[in-house]
N, CA, C and O of each residue as an XYZ file, in Angstrom:
272
protein
N      36.955     20.418     -3.304
C      36.268     20.552     -2.032
C      34.983     21.357     -2.173
O      33.999     21.098     -1.479
N      34.997     22.344     -3.086
C      33.821     23.182     -3.281
C      32.891     22.657     -4.362
O      31.943     23.345     -4.741
N      33.135     21.466     -4.861
C      32.274     20.958     -5.935
C      30.903     20.595     -5.372
O      30.783     20.067     -4.267
N      29.908     20.884     -6.139
C      28.534     20.616     -5.731
C      27.966     19.532     -6.643
O      27.995     19.664     -7.867
N      27.462     18.482     -6.054
C      26.850     17.409     -6.824
C      25.395     17.778     -7.076
O      24.648     17.989     -6.120
N      24.968     17.862     -8.340
C      23.574     18.237     -8.611
C      22.611     17.135     -8.174
O      22.897     15.945     -8.314
N      21.477     17.554     -7.648
C      20.455     16.605     -7.253
C      19.611     16.240     -8.464
O      19.299     17.095     -9.293
N      19.251     14.990     -8.561
C      18.388     14.538     -9.647
C      16.961     14.589     -9.140
O      16.622     13.925     -8.160
N      16.132     15.365     -9.796
C      14.733     15.473     -9.417
C      13.936     14.353    -10.086
O      14.294     13.892    -11.169
N      12.866     13.925     -9.443
C      12.053     12.859    -10.009
C      11.455     13.267    -11.350
O      11.219     12.415    -12.206
N      11.210     14.548    -11.538
C      10.666     15.016    -12.810
C      11.662     14.832    -13.953
O      11.268     14.789    -15.119
N      12.946     14.725    -13.625
C      13.974     14.587    -14.649
C      14.131     13.148    -15.128
O      14.744     12.916    -16.170
N      13.594     12.184    -14.396
C      13.761     10.775    -14.739
C      12.622     10.337    -15.646
O      11.449     10.464    -15.295
N      12.976      9.829    -16.800
C      11.984      9.327    -17.743
C      12.354      7.891    -18.088
O      13.450      7.633    -18.585
N      11.451      6.962    -17.829
C      11.693      5.551    -18.137
C      10.836      5.122    -19.314
O       9.668      5.495    -19.418
N      11.429      4.340    -20.193
C      10.659      3.724    -21.265
C       9.960      2.491    -20.692
O      10.372      1.967    -19.657
N       8.914      2.032    -21.359
C       8.148      0.885    -20.865
C       9.012     -0.364    -20.703
O       8.803     -1.139    -19.770
N       9.973     -0.569    -21.593
C      10.827     -1.759    -21.487
C      11.806     -1.669    -20.318
O      12.399     -2.681    -19.945
N      11.990     -0.490    -19.733
C      12.864     -0.321    -18.575
C      12.120     -0.525    -17.259
O      12.745     -0.663    -16.207
N      10.809     -0.544    -17.312
C      10.004     -0.673    -16.094
C       9.875     -2.139    -15.690
O      10.063     -3.043    -16.504
N       9.551     -2.352    -14.423
C       9.279     -3.700    -13.932
C       8.045     -3.649    -13.036
O       7.785     -2.627    -12.402
N       7.288     -4.732    -12.977
C       6.073     -4.712    -12.155
C       6.409     -4.636    -10.673
O       7.416     -5.180    -10.219
N       5.556     -3.956     -9.937
C       5.722     -3.832     -8.495
C       5.021     -5.014     -7.833
O       3.850     -5.270     -8.112
N       5.710     -5.722     -6.974
C       5.126     -6.865     -6.287
C       4.463     -6.384     -4.998
O       5.117     -5.772     -4.153
N       3.188     -6.654     -4.848
C       2.423     -6.212     -3.687
C       2.212     -7.399     -2.761
O       1.748     -8.454     -3.193
N       2.551     -7.227     -1.490
C       2.357     -8.260     -0.482
C       1.295     -7.787      0.498
O       1.131     -6.586      0.710
N       0.587     -8.714      1.087
C      -0.406     -8.380      2.095
C      -0.374     -9.424      3.206
O       0.104    -10.541      3.012
N      -0.874     -9.053      4.340
C      -0.884     -9.941      5.500
C      -2.163    -10.763      5.485
O      -3.261    -10.211      5.414
N      -2.021    -12.084      5.553
C      -3.160    -12.993      5.559
C      -2.955    -13.988      6.693
O      -1.982    -14.742      6.706
N      -3.876    -13.980      7.635
C      -3.860    -14.948      8.736
C      -2.502    -15.008      9.446
O      -2.017    -16.091      9.771
N      -1.903    -13.859      9.682
C      -0.685    -13.807     10.481
C       0.610    -13.918      9.712
O       1.677    -13.873     10.325
N       0.571    -14.059      8.405
C       1.802    -14.108      7.635
C       1.610    -13.319      6.350
O       0.481    -12.986      5.989
N       2.695    -13.019      5.660
C       2.642    -12.190      4.457
C       2.762    -13.041      3.199
O       3.561    -13.975      3.146
N       1.958    -12.708      2.184
C       1.977    -13.414      0.902
C       1.861    -12.398     -0.222
O       1.241    -11.348     -0.050
N       2.457    -12.703     -1.379
C       2.281    -11.808     -2.528
C       0.866    -11.949     -3.091
O       0.344    -13.058     -3.204
N       0.259    -10.833     -3.438
C      -1.104    -10.840     -3.970
C      -1.156    -11.599     -5.294
O      -2.183    -12.193     -5.621
N      -0.067    -11.588     -6.057
C      -0.035    -12.274     -7.350
C      -0.225    -13.785     -7.194
O      -0.630    -14.452     -8.146
N       0.059    -14.333     -6.013
C      -0.087    -15.776     -5.824
C      -1.512    -16.172     -5.425
O      -1.817    -17.359     -5.314
N      -2.383    -15.185     -5.209
C      -3.772    -15.472     -4.850
C      -4.523    -15.988     -6.075
O      -4.173    -15.675     -7.213
N      -5.571    -16.791     -5.819
C      -6.452    -17.176     -6.916
C      -7.334    -15.982     -7.284
O      -7.299    -14.955     -6.606
N      -8.122    -16.110     -8.350
C      -8.907    -14.983     -8.863
C      -9.889    -14.444     -7.815
O     -10.053    -13.231     -7.693
N     -10.533    -15.322     -7.071
C     -11.493    -14.881     -6.064
C     -10.840    -14.118     -4.928
O     -11.358    -13.094     -4.483
N      -9.707    -14.612     -4.462
C      -9.003    -13.937     -3.376
C      -8.445    -12.589     -3.833
O      -8.426    -11.634     -3.057
N      -7.988    -12.504     -5.089
C      -7.524    -11.223     -5.609
C      -8.677    -10.231     -5.665
O      -8.497     -9.049     -5.371
N      -9.867    -10.707     -6.044
C     -11.038     -9.839     -6.057
C     -11.368     -9.322     -4.673
O     -11.685     -8.144     -4.508
N     -11.295    -10.205     -3.658
C     -11.535     -9.783     -2.283
C     -10.507     -8.738     -1.847
O     -10.847     -7.779     -1.155
N      -9.263     -8.924     -2.251
C      -8.212     -7.972     -1.885
C      -8.523     -6.585     -2.456
O      -8.363     -5.581     -1.761
N      -8.964     -6.524     -3.707
C      -9.237     -5.228     -4.341
C     -10.508     -4.583     -3.795
O     -10.692     -3.378     -3.961
N     -11.385     -5.342     -3.154
C     -12.607     -4.783     -2.576
C     -12.421     -4.309     -1.136
O     -13.347     -3.754     -0.545
N     -11.253     -4.520     -0.575
C     -11.012     -4.122      0.816
C     -11.174     -2.616      0.988
O     -10.858     -1.835      0.090
N     -11.668     -2.227      2.147
C     -11.722     -0.813      2.498
C     -10.738     -0.581      3.638
O     -10.577     -1.425      4.520
N     -10.099      0.552      3.605
C      -9.085      0.874      4.600
C      -9.579      2.012      5.481
O     -10.374      2.843      5.042
N      -9.119      2.051      6.697
C      -9.500      3.101      7.622
C      -8.267      3.586      8.362
O      -7.250      2.897      8.432
N      -8.378      4.774      8.906
C      -7.308      5.328      9.722
C      -7.605      5.004     11.177
O      -8.711      5.255     11.655
N      -6.651      4.462     11.867
C      -6.853      4.057     13.247
C      -7.221      5.246     14.124
O      -8.045      5.110     15.029
N      -6.631      6.397     13.875
C      -6.940      7.587     14.658
C      -8.389      8.014     14.502
O      -8.984      8.530     15.448
N      -8.966      7.809     13.328
C     -10.348      8.176     13.094
C     -11.321      7.283     13.837
O     -12.419      7.722     14.177
N     -10.949      6.056     14.094
C     -11.842      5.127     14.778
C     -12.014      5.509     16.244
O     -13.047      5.196     16.836
N     -11.040      6.168     16.839
C     -11.110      6.499     18.264
C     -12.009      7.705     18.536
O     -12.292      7.997     19.698
N     -12.465      8.411     17.506
C     -13.264      9.602     17.716
C     -14.762      9.302     17.858
O     -15.531     10.199     18.203
N     -15.184      8.074     17.603
C     -16.607      7.768     17.683
C     -17.013      7.506     19.135
O     -16.186      7.167     19.981
N     -18.301      7.672     19.392
C     -18.820      7.455     20.747
C     -19.253      5.998     20.903
O     -19.887      5.432     20.012
N     -18.916      5.417     22.008
C     -19.348      4.056     22.309
C     -20.247      4.147     23.546
O     -19.839      4.640     24.597
N     -21.459      3.667     23.395
C     -22.388      3.685     24.527
C     -22.747      2.253     24.873
O     -22.863      1.392     24.001
N     -22.917      2.022     26.142
C     -23.328      0.701     26.613
C     -24.816      0.721     26.909
O     -25.334      1.701     27.444
N     -25.501     -0.353     26.565
C     -26.922     -0.405     26.851
C     -27.128     -0.570     28.344
O     -26.379     -1.286     29.009
N     -28.167      0.109     28.878
C     -28.450      0.025     30.294
C     -27.819      1.129     31.114
O     -28.086      1.227     32.311
N     -26.978      1.975     30.501
C     -26.366      3.094     31.233
C     -27.202      4.337     31.105
O     -26.847      5.380     31.654
């Protein structure tokens, strides 16, 4: 009842290259999700050139209407 199970820290885990597997990355395209690996070379290039923004940061800018 008093036994304590030791926690495994991420620093304690060491994987050899043959134990690793590639991570599959999916992205949303035109309303549905597709794996990036299935894109052609040009589309993969476009994916890597994307810039990301924080939605909260976009609300801090001022929007002015012309004529006001």
